[in-house]
N, C-alpha and C positions, 0 to 999 in steps of 0.2 A: 626493335625490328622483330617481325613475326615471320618465321619460316614456314613454308607449306608443310603439310603433314608428312609428305614423303621425304623431307630433309630434317625432320626434328631428331635430335640426338637421343640415344638410348640412355635410360637412367643408369644402367650398369656400365655401359661403354660411352662415356660423355664425349660428344663431338665426332662420333663415328657414323659414317654413311651406311645405312643398311644394305644397300645394293652392292656397294664396294666390299663390305664384309662377306656377304653371301657368295659373291663370285669368287673371292680369294680363297675362302674355305673350300668351295667346290673345286677350285683348281688344285688345291692340295690333295683332295681326296682322289680325284682323277689321276694324279701322278702316282698314286699308290694303288691303282687298279680298282677303285671303288667307283662304279657307274653313277654319275650324277647328271641328270638332264636339266633342261631349261625350266621345265615345269617344276622340279624340286627346288630350284633357285628362287623362282617366283613364290613358292610356298614358303620358303624361309622368310623372304621379305615381308610377305603378308602377315606371317605369324608373328614376326618381331613388331610389326606395326599394330597388331590387334592387342598383343599382350607383351609390352616391353619387359624384358627380364631384369629383375633387380638383384640377381645373384648368379654365381657361376653355375650352380646346380640347375637353375631354371634355363639358363643359356644352354647348357648341355642338353637337356631333354627336348627343348624347342628345336635345336638344330638336328638332333638324332632322330626325332620322329619324322621330320620333314625331308631329311637328306638320304637316309638309309632305307633302302627298300627290301634288302635280303638280310636274312639272319647271319649268313657267313661273313658279312661285312661288318658286323658289330665290333669285332676286335680291332680291325683296322681303324674304324672310326674312333674307338676309345684311345687308341695309341696316338692317332694324329691329333685328336682333341687335347690330350695331355701334353704332347710335344708343343703344340701351339700356345697353349696357356700356361706353360711352365714358369714364365716370368710374370704372370698376372699377380695381383694383390691378394685374391682370395686363394686358398688351398683347394686341391681337388677333392671331390667328394668320394671317399673310399667306397661308398655304397652305391655309387652311380652305375656300376656295371653289374649285370646279373648273369648268373651262369646259364648257359644255354640248356634246353631240355635234353633229356637222354636221347642218344641216337638210336639207330635200328638195332644195334647190337646190345642195347640194354645199358651201356655205359655212356657217360657224357662224352660227346666229341670234343676233342682237344682242339681249342682255338688258339693257336699260337699267335701272340701279338706281332703285328707287322713290325719289322725292324726299321725303326725310324733313325736315321743317321744323326750324329751330333750336329749341333747348330753349325752352320757353314754356309757358303754361297750356294750349294746345290740344293740343300733341302730348306734353307731359310730358318730363321729363328724369330722368336717373339710372336707378335700378333700377325696374322696373315695379310691384312690390308696394309700393314707398313713395310711389308718385304717388297723391294723392288726387284725387277729382273736383273740378271747378271750383267747384261750389256749396259745397264744404266748405272748401278752401284751394287756392291756387295754388302752383306750383312756386317762384315768386319769393319767397314768404313763408316758405319753409323755409330754415333756416340751412345745413344740410348737404345736398348734392345727393344723397347716397346713405343717407339716413336710413332705418333699418329700424324699423318699429313694434313696440313691446313687445307680448308676448302677455299681454293683460290677463285675469285670472281672471274667471269668471262670478260672479253674485251668490251662488250656492250655494257655490262653492269659496271665495270670499273670506270668507264669513260662517261657514263651517264651522270655521274656526280661531280665531275671536274669542271672548273670554270671554262667558258668558251675560248679564252685566249691560251689555254694550256693544250687544246686539242690540235692534231694535225689534220690536214685535209681528208686523209683516209678516214679517220675516226668521225669527222663531221659528216662525210657522206654516208657512213654506216649508220649513224644515229639519225640522219635524215630519212633513210629507208625505214628505220624503226618508227619514226613519227608517222610515216605514210601508212604503216600497218596497223596503227592504233585506230580502230573504228568503233567508237562507242556509239550509243544511241543518241543521235543528235536531237536537239530541242525541236519540238513540234508545235504547231499552232492549229487552232480550229478553222476550217474553211466553211464556206457557205453551203457547200454540198452535203447531202445527207446520204446514208447508206443503211439498208436493213440490218438490224442487229437485235438479238433477243434482249439485250440489256438496255435497249433504248427506252426512253420515257414517252416518246411520241409514237403514235400508231401509224403504220404504213398502210394506207387504204387498199391499194391494189394488191399487194402480196397477201394481205389478210383476207380480202374477198376471193382471190384465187385459191387459198386453202380452204375456204368455207364451202367450196363446191363439193368437197369430199365429206362434208358433215351436214348434209341437208341445208345448206346456206346458213348454218349457224356459226357465228365467228368464235369457234372454240380456241383456236390457236392464234393469238394476236402476235403480229410481227411489229417490233419496234423499229425506231429510226434514231441513228446517232449521227453527229457531225463527222465528216471525214477529216482526219488529221494529216496535215502536210508538213514537210520539213521547214523549219524557220530559217530564213536567210541569215548568213553570217557575213559580216563586213569587217575587214581588218585593215588598220592604218598602222604602218611601221615607220618608225623614225630611223633614218640612215644618216644622221648627222655625224660630226666628228666624235661627240661624246658617246655615240652608240657604235663605234667602229668595230669593237670587239665582238658585238652581238649581231652584226648585220647579216652574216652569212647564215647563222643558225636560225635567225628569225625568217630569212628567206625560205628556208627548208620548212618552217612551220606554216608559211604562207602557202607554199606549194601543197603541203599535206591538207590544208583547208580547202584550197581550190580544187583538189582532186576528190577529196572524200565528202566535203560538205557543200560543193558547188558554191563556194564563197566568192565574194568580190574583195580583191586585195589591192591595196595602194601603198606606195612608198612615198615618203616626203622627207624634205630637208628644209629648203626655202621654197620649193614649189611641189605640187602634187603630180604623182605619175601612177597611172593604172597599169598593173601587172598581171591581171587576171588571164589574158590570152597568152602572155609570155610564159608564165609559170605552169601553164597546162600542157607544156611539151612532155612527150613520153619519156625523154632522157632527162634525168635530174641534173646531170652535169651541164647539158646544153641549156636547160631552163635557167639555172642559176647564172650561167655566163651571160645569156641574153638579157636577163633581168638586171645584172650588174652594169651591162653596157647601156641599157636604156635609161637608167637613173644618172643623169649627168651632173646633178648637184649634190651627190652624196659626199659624205665626210666634210661638209661645210657647215653653215649655220643652221639654226632650228627656228621655224616660225610655225608653232602648232596651231595657235588660234587662226592665223591666216589660212592655213591649209584645210582646217575643219570648215571654215566659212566658204572656201572655194568649193569643197565637196558638196556642201548643202545647197550652193547656188548653181552648181553644174547640172547637166543632163543626167548625171549619175546619182543626184541627190535623192531620187525616188527609191533607190535600193536600200537606203537607211531606214525608210519607214517600216516599223514593225520588226526590225532586224536586231540581232545580237551584234553589237559593235565592239570590236577589240582594239584598243589603242596601245601600241607597244612603244614606250618611251621612258626615258628616266626623268622627265618633268622639266628639263632645262629648256627654257624658251626665251627667244629674243623679244616676243611680244609681251605686253604688260599683263600682269595677273587679271586685271579687269576685262580685257579683251578675251582672254582665255575662258574666264567664267561665263561671259556672255555667249561665246561660241558653244561651250559645253552645255549651257542651259538650253540653247536651241536644239543642240544634238539630242539631249536627254528627252526633250518633248517629242521628238520624232521617233527615236529608237525604242525598242522594247527593253533591252538590257544594255548597259555599258560596263565593259570589263577593261580595266587598265593594268597592263603588264609593265612592271618596273623591275629592271635587273638589280636595283639597289634594295628592293624590298626583301631579298632573301638574307640580308645581314641581320644578326641578333640585335634586337633592340631598335629596329628601323622605326623612324617616325618621318613623316613627309614634312620636312622643315623648309624645303624649297618653296618660295612664294607662289610660283606658278602651279606646282604640284598641290599645294594646299588649297589654292583656288579652284582647281579642277575636281578635287576629291569629293565635295559634297554632291557632285552630279554623277558619281559612279556607283555601281551596285557592288563591284567587286574590285579589290586591289590585290593582285597576285604576284608573287615573286617569279622572275624569269631569268635566273642567272645560270641554270644548268639545263641539260636536255631532259632530266627527270622532272624539273619543274615545268618544262614546256609540256610534257605529258599531263601534269597536273592542270595546266591551262586548258588543254583539250577537254579534260573531264569536267572542269568548271563550266566550259561552254555547253557541254552536254546537260549539266544540271540547271541550266538557265530557265528551264520551263517551270521550275518550282517557284513559288513566292519567295522573295528575298528582302531582307531588311537592308537599308542603305546606311552606312557603307560598311561592308565586311572585309577585313584584311585577312587573306588566307596566307598562312605561313608555311613553307616547305620544310621548316625545321621541327615541326610539331611531331 
């Protein structure tokens, strides 16, 4: 896993957040009457990011140059820095401090070091980012004086990788809003309309002639034409049978995100096909999911994938499939025969632009489509993507966005890579 640049660990202080380190050290300095503003804290973070220190001496000079603005505060900074890092692995640099220049009287002004109290609850001991406030815990209660806290994941990050059946309704609703906020560049298609563009290969006569009026009717500036790109339609078919009960609510959230963000047509099926586009377009996600669950009367029953695909193609909604990206969310268990599913998928593939199959079982290591119906449908799919967690559902959304690119059939996209 690759962390963003703002969260990478320092070579000298492994696993330490730069922002937490800068704020904690600035708090120590302020407690001893050393003025440290927000600009100085930002300078520390930027300096540590630009030149990560590899020794205690480099860390000392980086923090001293960025945090200390007055010469009279150097002794206080040196005393606090020494007290903070007295338990560090490397010893203090005895030549890190320099004597101040002579004062107005000709002799050097005596800068008495600021009295730093012994390690305890008031002053804190060890590294500053590991010192908790007194209301939470004291330094004497910590076993290790240089304990560095773990970077705990947020509720969203922690729940995004858990299976659907381990999530409570609050976490499912939170991750559903996360799906709605994911707005990639949706696939686009060429339309028959043309628009003026300098990069176009065809010449637009009227704009070119209009510009030639300013150059004695010589067509000096040629205006090109390019086709206008429009968003490609997305159609999703979701299996809500008994074998997909754990994934049903999460997939409804994905269908709602597609209906709101990509103007998609969404359908649910078990033994019959139900259109949910108008229902999932409700402003309230809770109301939309409740109405969709009530509208699908045959959920958590049997599965007839081939019959429902043929019903869609034969209905008055079959035209929306033409030239669209079709997503089928199912584990592949079907009551229909593999021959019927293969025939239905072949007809669907001839009409659709891309076919993406979401399978919650595909996220398991070493997955192979050994179910007869899944193996029969796989040759007619462009993508087979896992859909066992909310993070994998975001991967499905990005796969849809990449469907404008040429693809080889069939590609199995693994979320464990």
